[in-house]
Each structure stands twice: as structure tokens, then as C-alpha cells.
MMTF fields as JSON, N, C-alpha, C and O atoms, coordinates in Angstrom:
{
  "mmtfVersion": "1.0.0",
  "mmtfProducer": "UNKNOWN",
  "numBonds": 335,
  "numAtoms": 336,
  "numGroups": 84,
  "numChains": 1,
  "numModels": 1,
  "chainsPerModel": [1],
  "groupsPerChain": [84],
  "chainIdList": ["A"],
  "bondAtomList": [4, 2, 8, 6, 12, 10, 16, 14, 20, 18, 24, 22, 28, 26, 32, 30, 36, 34, 40, 38, 44, 42, 48, 46, 52, 50, 56, 54, 60, 58, 64, 62, 68, 66, 72, 70, 76, 74, 80, 78, 84, 82, 88, 86, 92, 90, 96, 94, 100, 98, 104, 102, 108, 106, 112, 110, 116, 114, 120, 118, 124, 122, 128, 126, 132, 130, 136, 134, 140, 138, 144, 142, 148, 146, 152, 150, 156, 154, 160, 158, 164, 162, 168, 166, 172, 170, 176, 174, 180, 178, 184, 182, 188, 186, 192, 190, 196, 194, 200, 198, 204, 202, 208, 206, 212, 210, 216, 214, 220, 218, 224, 222, 228, 226, 232, 230, 236, 234, 240, 238, 244, 242, 248, 246, 252, 250, 256, 254, 260, 258, 264, 262, 268, 266, 272, 270, 276, 274, 280, 278, 284, 282, 288, 286, 292, 290, 296, 294, 300, 298, 304, 302, 308, 306, 312, 310, 316, 314, 320, 318, 324, 322, 328, 326, 332, 330],
  "bondOrderList": [1, 1, 1, 1, 1, 1, 1, 1, 1, 1, 1, 1, 1, 1, 1, 1, 1, 1, 1, 1, 1, 1, 1, 1, 1, 1, 1, 1, 1, 1, 1, 1, 1, 1, 1, 1, 1, 1, 1, 1, 1, 1, 1, 1, 1, 1, 1, 1, 1, 1, 1, 1, 1, 1, 1, 1, 1, 1, 1, 1, 1, 1, 1, 1, 1, 1, 1, 1, 1, 1, 1, 1, 1, 1, 1, 1, 1, 1, 1, 1, 1, 1, 1],
  "groupList": [{"groupName": "MET", "atomNameList": ["N", "CA", "C", "O"], "elementList": ["N", "C", "C", "O"], "formalChargeList": [0, 0, 0, 0], "bondAtomList": [1, 0, 2, 1, 3, 2], "bondOrderList": [1, 1, 2], "singleLetterCode": "M", "chemCompType": "L-PEPTIDE LINKING"}, {"groupName": "ASN", "atomNameList": ["N", "CA", "C", "O"], "elementList": ["N", "C", "C", "O"], "formalChargeList": [0, 0, 0, 0], "bondAtomList": [1, 0, 2, 1, 3, 2], "bondOrderList": [1, 1, 2], "singleLetterCode": "N", "chemCompType": "L-PEPTIDE LINKING"}, {"groupName": "THR", "atomNameList": ["N", "CA", "C", "O"], "elementList": ["N", "C", "C", "O"], "formalChargeList": [0, 0, 0, 0], "bondAtomList": [1, 0, 2, 1, 3, 2], "bondOrderList": [1, 1, 2], "singleLetterCode": "T", "chemCompType": "L-PEPTIDE LINKING"}, {"groupName": "ILE", "atomNameList": ["N", "CA", "C", "O"], "elementList": ["N", "C", "C", "O"], "formalChargeList": [0, 0, 0, 0], "bondAtomList": [1, 0, 2, 1, 3, 2], "bondOrderList": [1, 1, 2], "singleLetterCode": "I", "chemCompType": "L-PEPTIDE LINKING"}, {"groupName": "PRO", "atomNameList": ["N", "CA", "C", "O"], "elementList": ["N", "C", "C", "O"], "formalChargeList": [0, 0, 0, 0], "bondAtomList": [1, 0, 2, 1, 3, 2], "bondOrderList": [1, 1, 2], "singleLetterCode": "P", "chemCompType": "L-PEPTIDE LINKING"}, {"groupName": "VAL", "atomNameList": ["N", "CA", "C", "O"], "elementList": ["N", "C", "C", "O"], "formalChargeList": [0, 0, 0, 0], "bondAtomList": [1, 0, 2, 1, 3, 2], "bondOrderList": [1, 1, 2], "singleLetterCode": "V", "chemCompType": "L-PEPTIDE LINKING"}, {"groupName": "GLN", "atomNameList": ["N", "CA", "C", "O"], "elementList": ["N", "C", "C", "O"], "formalChargeList": [0, 0, 0, 0], "bondAtomList": [1, 0, 2, 1, 3, 2], "bondOrderList": [1, 1, 2], "singleLetterCode": "Q", "chemCompType": "L-PEPTIDE LINKING"}, {"groupName": "LEU", "atomNameList": ["N", "CA", "C", "O"], "elementList": ["N", "C", "C", "O"], "formalChargeList": [0, 0, 0, 0], "bondAtomList": [1, 0, 2, 1, 3, 2], "bondOrderList": [1, 1, 2], "singleLetterCode": "L", "chemCompType": "L-PEPTIDE LINKING"}, {"groupName": "HIS", "atomNameList": ["N", "CA", "C", "O"], "elementList": ["N", "C", "C", "O"], "formalChargeList": [0, 0, 0, 0], "bondAtomList": [1, 0, 2, 1, 3, 2], "bondOrderList": [1, 1, 2], "singleLetterCode": "H", "chemCompType": "L-PEPTIDE LINKING"}, {"groupName": "ALA", "atomNameList": ["N", "CA", "C", "O"], "elementList": ["N", "C", "C", "O"], "formalChargeList": [0, 0, 0, 0], "bondAtomList": [1, 0, 2, 1, 3, 2], "bondOrderList": [1, 1, 2], "singleLetterCode": "A", "chemCompType": "L-PEPTIDE LINKING"}, {"groupName": "SER", "atomNameList": ["N", "CA", "C", "O"], "elementList": ["N", "C", "C", "O"], "formalChargeList": [0, 0, 0, 0], "bondAtomList": [1, 0, 2, 1, 3, 2], "bondOrderList": [1, 1, 2], "singleLetterCode": "S", "chemCompType": "L-PEPTIDE LINKING"}, {"groupName": "PHE", "atomNameList": ["N", "CA", "C", "O"], "elementList": ["N", "C", "C", "O"], "formalChargeList": [0, 0, 0, 0], "bondAtomList": [1, 0, 2, 1, 3, 2], "bondOrderList": [1, 1, 2], "singleLetterCode": "F", "chemCompType": "L-PEPTIDE LINKING"}, {"groupName": "GLY", "atomNameList": ["N", "CA", "C", "O"], "elementList": ["N", "C", "C", "O"], "formalChargeList": [0, 0, 0, 0], "bondAtomList": [1, 0, 2, 1, 3, 2], "bondOrderList": [1, 1, 2], "singleLetterCode": "G", "chemCompType": "PEPTIDE LINKING"}, {"groupName": "TYR", "atomNameList": ["N", "CA", "C", "O"], "elementList": ["N", "C", "C", "O"], "formalChargeList": [0, 0, 0, 0], "bondAtomList": [1, 0, 2, 1, 3, 2], "bondOrderList": [1, 1, 2], "singleLetterCode": "Y", "chemCompType": "L-PEPTIDE LINKING"}, {"groupName": "GLU", "atomNameList": ["N", "CA", "C", "O"], "elementList": ["N", "C", "C", "O"], "formalChargeList": [0, 0, 0, 0], "bondAtomList": [1, 0, 2, 1, 3, 2], "bondOrderList": [1, 1, 2], "singleLetterCode": "E", "chemCompType": "L-PEPTIDE LINKING"}, {"groupName": "LYS", "atomNameList": ["N", "CA", "C", "O"], "elementList": ["N", "C", "C", "O"], "formalChargeList": [0, 0, 0, 0], "bondAtomList": [1, 0, 2, 1, 3, 2], "bondOrderList": [1, 1, 2], "singleLetterCode": "K", "chemCompType": "L-PEPTIDE LINKING"}],
  "groupTypeList": [0, 1, 2, 0, 1, 3, 3, 4, 4, 5, 6, 2, 7, 2, 8, 5, 7, 7, 9, 3, 5, 10, 3, 7, 11, 3, 7, 2, 12, 11, 12, 3, 10, 1, 13, 6, 2, 3, 14, 9, 7, 2, 12, 12, 2, 7, 10, 15, 7, 2, 10, 11, 6, 3, 8, 10, 1, 7, 3, 7, 4, 11, 3, 5, 7, 7, 3, 9, 8, 3, 12, 11, 2, 3, 12, 15, 15, 3, 15, 15, 15, 15, 4, 10],
  "groupIdList": [1, 2, 3, 4, 5, 6, 7, 8, 9, 10, 11, 12, 13, 14, 15, 16, 17, 18, 19, 20, 21, 22, 23, 24, 25, 26, 27, 28, 29, 30, 31, 32, 33, 34, 35, 36, 37, 38, 39, 40, 41, 42, 43, 44, 45, 46, 47, 48, 49, 50, 51, 52, 53, 54, 55, 56, 57, 58, 59, 60, 61, 62, 63, 64, 65, 66, 67, 68, 69, 70, 71, 72, 73, 74, 75, 76, 77, 78, 79, 80, 81, 82, 83, 84],
  "secStructList": [7, 7, 2, 2, 2, 2, 2, 2, 2, 2, 2, 2, 2, 2, 2, 2, 2, 2, 2, 2, 2, 2, 2, 2, 2, 2, 2, 2, 2, 2, 2, 2, 2, 6, 2, 2, 2, 2, 2, 2, 2, 2, 6, 6, 1, 1, 7, 2, 2, 2, 2, 2, 2, 2, 2, 2, 2, 6, 2, 2, 2, 2, 2, 2, 2, 2, 2, 2, 2, 2, 2, 2, 2, 2, 2, 2, 2, 2, 2, 2, 2, 1, 7, 7],
  "xCoordList": [204.294, 204.227, 204.41, 205.136, 203.728, 203.546, 204.787, 205.061, 205.459, 206.809, 206.508, 207.409, 205.088, 204.919, 204.84, 205.015, 204.571, 204.655, 206.039, 206.185, 206.953, 208.353, 209.043, 209.957, 208.591, 209.306, 209.134, 210.161, 208.197, 208.148, 209.159, 209.912, 209.239, 210.298, 211.613, 212.488, 211.901, 213.274, 213.523, 214.623, 212.589, 212.681, 212.989, 213.89, 212.245, 212.49, 213.868, 214.541, 214.284, 215.536, 216.504, 217.469, 216.446, 217.365, 217.571, 218.68, 216.386, 216.334, 217.143, 217.93, 216.843, 217.423, 218.996, 219.807, 219.371, 220.838, 221.497, 222.591, 220.9, 221.453, 221.762, 222.845, 220.783, 220.825, 222.028, 222.837, 222.056, 223.095, 224.541, 225.501, 224.599, 225.883, 226.231, 227.418, 225.358, 225.544, 226.124, 227.031, 225.526, 225.939, 227.326, 228.173, 227.63, 228.865, 230.052, 231.202, 229.627, 230.61, 230.867, 232.039, 229.98, 230.176, 231.004, 232.013, 230.709, 231.431, 232.822, 233.753, 233.011, 234.413, 235.283, 236.478, 234.394, 235.178, 235.712, 236.833, 234.78, 235.041, 236.283, 237.164, 236.243, 237.221, 238.734, 239.761, 238.717, 239.945, 240.393, 241.547, 239.581, 240.099, 240.211, 240.984, 239.312, 239.391, 239.479, 238.613, 240.556, 240.643, 240.799, 240.336, 241.391, 241.424, 240.115, 239.861, 239.306, 237.828, 237.086, 236.462, 237.262, 236.565, 237.252, 236.54, 238.492, 239.16, 238.77, 238.599, 238.645, 238.263, 236.685, 236.289, 235.94, 234.508, 234.36, 233.501, 235.025, 235.041, 235.85, 235.887, 236.496, 237.614, 238.781, 239.302, 239.104, 240.276, 239.846, 240.725, 238.612, 238.34, 238.291, 238.584, 237.944, 237.807, 239.08, 238.967, 240.225, 241.446, 241.537, 240.773, 242.31, 242.401, 242.662, 242.205, 243.386, 243.639, 242.324, 241.875, 241.735, 240.41, 239.387, 238.59, 239.319, 238.304, 238.543, 237.613, 239.814, 240.148, 239.946, 239.642, 240.088, 239.78, 238.265, 237.79, 237.64, 236.02, 235.465, 234.617, 235.941, 235.603, 235.868, 234.96, 237.059, 237.405, 236.488, 235.995, 236.231, 235.39, 233.886, 233.167, 233.455, 232.027, 231.598, 230.428, 232.604, 232.391, 231.471, 230.355, 231.718, 230.974, 229.682, 228.724, 229.446, 228.096, 227.301, 226.097, 227.828, 227.209, 226.638, 225.44, 227.518, 227.076, 226.047, 225.173, 226.058, 225.084, 223.791, 222.771, 223.72, 222.541, 221.926, 220.701, 222.674, 222.278, 221.681, 220.698, 222.16, 221.626, 220.235, 219.23, 220.302, 218.929, 217.859, 216.668, 218.331, 217.305, 216.733, 215.538, 217.673, 217.193, 216.232, 215.212, 216.743, 215.897, 214.464, 213.426, 214.49, 213.119, 212.317, 211.148, 212.892, 212.267, 211.679, 210.513, 212.607, 212.109, 210.961, 209.922, 211.161, 210.248, 208.895, 207.874, 208.852, 207.6, 206.851, 205.646, 207.703, 207.124, 206.621, 205.563, 207.348, 206.892, 205.572, 204.636, 205.51, 204.406, 203.211, 202.088, 203.429, 202.145, 201.69, 200.479, 202.55, 202.139, 201.349, 200.49, 201.63, 200.988, 199.505, 199.329, 198.5, 197.143, 196.987, 197.543, 196.407, 196.3, 195.205, 194.915],
  "yCoordList": [-21.498, -21.919, -23.29, -23.966, -23.798, -25.223, -25.752, -25.182, -26.633, -26.998, -27.607, -27.719, -28.074, -28.599, -27.351, -27.483, -26.171, -25.024, -24.596, -23.868, -24.993, -24.684, -25.678, -25.326, -26.91, -27.912, -27.751, -27.997, -27.443, -27.263, -26.171, -26.477, -25.002, -24.182, -24.585, -24.262, -25.335, -25.817, -26.942, -27.06, -27.742, -28.847, -28.307, -28.804, -27.32, -26.712, -25.999, -25.992, -25.414, -24.681, -25.778, -25.587, -26.927, -28.065, -28.596, -28.787, -28.807, -29.353, -28.454, -28.915, -27.041, -26.085, -25.95, -25.943, -25.847, -25.834, -27.079, -26.997, -28.259, -29.481, -29.441, -29.82, -28.977, -28.851, -27.881, -28.214, -26.73, -25.755, -26.369, -26.198, -27.031, -27.677, -28.796, -29.055, -29.431, -30.656, -30.129, -30.695, -29.029, -28.442, -27.907, -28.148, -27.154, -26.684, -27.677, -27.436, -28.848, -29.968, -30.597, -30.91, -30.847, -31.356, -30.382, -30.816, -29.056, -28.16, -28.075, -28.12, -27.942, -27.769, -29.127, -29.135, -30.306, -31.606, -31.572, -31.957, -31.083, -31.015, -29.999, -30.221, -28.847, -27.826, -28.376, -27.771, -29.455, -30.107, -30.932, -30.82, -31.727, -32.672, -32.155, -32.648, -31.047, -30.377, -28.927, -28.155, -28.545, -27.13, -26.145, -25.008, -26.534, -25.651, -25.27, -24.09, -26.128, -25.782, -24.756, -23.745, -25.167, -24.276, -23.047, -22.061, -22.875, -21.58, -20.744, -19.527, -21.411, -20.643, -20.173, -19.116, -21.0, -20.632, -19.568, -18.706, -19.542, -18.591, -17.288, -16.383, -17.414, -16.224, -16.228, -15.186, -17.362, -17.519, -17.46, -17.67, -17.203, -16.976, -18.257, -18.267, -19.29, -20.573, -21.471, -22.231, -21.296, -22.189, -23.379, -23.54, -24.275, -25.674, -25.655, -26.541, -24.661, -24.474, -24.187, -24.86, -23.124, -22.627, -23.69, -23.811, -24.47, -25.512, -26.526, -26.921, -26.98, -27.909, -27.476, -28.301, -26.209, -25.609, -25.703, -26.178, -25.219, -25.189, -26.52, -26.783, -27.503, -28.811, -29.515, -30.183, -29.411, -29.884, -29.452, -30.272, -28.032, -27.512, -27.899, -27.778, -28.303, -28.557, -30.079, -30.455, -30.775, -32.432, -32.225, -32.734, -31.655, -31.703, -31.103, -31.722, -29.88, -29.384, -30.315, -30.462, -30.87, -31.953, -32.988, -33.26, -33.654, -34.77, -34.474, -35.316, -33.339, -32.874, -32.647, -33.121, -31.938, -31.778, -32.886, -32.905, -33.874, -35.167, -35.98, -36.675, -35.959, -36.725, -36.085, -36.754, -34.752, -34.104, -34.271, -34.373, -34.298, -34.451, -36.059, -36.346, -36.903, -38.375, -38.528, -39.217, -37.724, -37.863, -37.229, -37.773, -36.006, -35.525, -36.498, -36.753, -37.009, -37.986, -39.24, -39.61, -39.854, -41.016, -40.571, -41.227, -39.479, -39.078, -38.755, -38.958, -38.27, -38.037, -39.406, -39.552, -40.414, -41.746, -42.427, -43.056, -42.28, -43.022, -42.362, -43.066, -41.047, -40.186, -40.552, -40.56, -40.855, -41.216, -42.574, -42.791, -43.548, -44.833, -44.906, -45.773, -44.048, -44.027, -43.522, -42.42, -44.213, -43.604, -42.49, -42.57, -41.491, -40.229, -40.449, -39.539],
  "zCoordList": [-111.235, -112.698, -112.918, -112.189, -113.989, -114.373, -115.134, -116.19, -114.777, -115.596, -116.92, -117.751, -117.207, -118.553, -119.546, -120.757, -118.956, -119.854, -120.288, -121.27, -119.643, -119.963, -120.891, -121.638, -120.828, -121.537, -123.164, -123.796, -123.785, -125.177, -125.648, -126.572, -125.134, -125.618, -125.391, -126.195, -124.277, -124.083, -125.021, -125.56, -125.231, -126.178, -127.621, -128.297, -128.044, -129.409, -129.417, -130.448, -128.307, -128.305, -128.354, -129.094, -127.697, -127.76, -129.238, -129.737, -129.862, -131.176, -132.185, -133.011, -132.014, -133.056, -132.759, -133.685, -131.444, -131.166, -131.636, -132.195, -131.448, -131.96, -133.481, -133.928, -134.231, -135.593, -136.051, -136.917, -135.424, -135.583, -135.253, -136.005, -134.172, -133.718, -134.62, -134.815, -135.146, -136.139, -137.492, -138.102, -137.873, -139.238, -139.062, -139.923, -137.942, -137.674, -137.495, -137.864, -136.871, -136.672, -137.987, -138.197, -138.933, -140.289, -141.019, -141.574, -141.103, -141.822, -141.367, -142.172, -139.991, -139.511, -139.844, -140.137, -139.732, -139.954, -141.559, -141.893, -142.408, -143.737, -143.968, -144.798, -143.121, -143.119, -142.682, -142.991, -142.015, -141.601, -142.737, -143.153, -143.247, -144.241, -145.708, -146.529, -145.978, -147.302, -147.091, -147.503, -146.429, -145.97, -147.21, -147.124, -148.262, -149.466, -149.883, -150.121, -149.985, -150.484, -149.387, -149.707, -148.235, -147.178, -147.069, -146.876, -147.15, -147.073, -148.351, -148.278, -149.458, -150.609, -150.521, -151.013, -149.905, -149.766, -148.738, -148.92, -147.795, -146.632, -146.674, -145.841, -147.86, -148.094, -147.013, -146.615, -146.622, -145.777, -144.394, -143.559, -143.961, -142.612, -141.835, -140.639, -142.453, -141.713, -142.263, -143.225, -141.574, -142.033, -141.385, -140.432, -141.681, -141.154, -139.644, -138.921, -139.182, -137.674, -136.998, -136.07, -137.54, -136.981, -137.084, -136.154, -138.104, -138.158, -137.097, -136.393, -136.955, -135.937, -134.607, -133.746, -134.325, -133.001, -132.68, -131.649, -133.637, -133.429, -133.352, -132.5, -134.301, -134.259, -132.93, -132.435, -132.314, -131.109, -130.012, -129.236, -129.935, -128.936, -129.045, -128.053, -130.075, -130.462, -129.889, -129.816, -129.549, -129.167, -127.909, -128.009, -126.907, -125.599, -125.788, -125.324, -126.454, -126.547, -127.481, -127.271, -128.371, -129.309, -128.528, -128.609, -127.686, -126.963, -125.97, -125.761, -125.322, -124.267, -124.978, -124.478, -126.147, -126.82, -127.434, -127.548, -127.87, -128.357, -127.245, -127.502, -126.087, -125.002, -124.611, -124.371, -124.579, -124.191, -125.273, -124.98, -126.587, -127.586, -127.456, -127.531, -127.276, -127.088, -125.938, -125.938, -124.878, -123.494, -123.821, -123.445, -124.569, -124.774, -125.623, -125.336, -126.597, -127.538, -126.827, -126.97, -126.047, -125.219, -124.318, -124.24, -123.662, -122.666, -123.268, -122.61, -124.472, -125.176, -125.46, -125.25, -125.969, -126.369, -125.051, -125.009, -124.114, -122.775, -122.276, -121.9, -122.276, -121.822, -122.64, -122.137, -123.894, -124.825, -124.396, -124.402, -124.01, -123.713, -122.356, -122.195, -121.45, -120.042, -120.184, -120.704, -119.78, -119.646, -118.865, -117.769, -119.097, -118.344, -117.253, -116.476]
}
């Protein structure tokens, strides 16, 4: 199997997961600083403690996905510059 056929789905998955993790990271960060608002919006499901725990656990996946995203983007630009 050609590895070039695998890269686009993995790249798309990486971008989608990065978007989801980024949104969760921002929401949980907001849930830490403005927990009254987030608790009211989520019906008490996302408390300050829960927001902090989720936010703390999202740091590593966020960094890994961000590095993968940057790698795919730089790789695509380098690939375009090379003559085939």
C-alpha cells in the first residue's frame, strides 16, 4: 500500500482533532476563570474542578496535535517547492 494514500486522511483527522481539542481547551479555561457562567450554561455538569481537570489533561494532546499540524503544513509547503 502506498503511504501517500494514508497521509490525507491522517492529516484531516489531525486537523479535526486539533480543532476539537482547541475548542475544549478554550472552554475549560473559561470554565476555570468564569466558572459561574459555565456551570449555568452546562447545568452544573462542568464545574470549576472538572474544568481544571480536563484543562490540565488537554495540554499534552494539544501540544502533540499542534506539532503534527505544523509538521503536515510545513511538509506540504516543502513538497510543493521541490520539482517532481
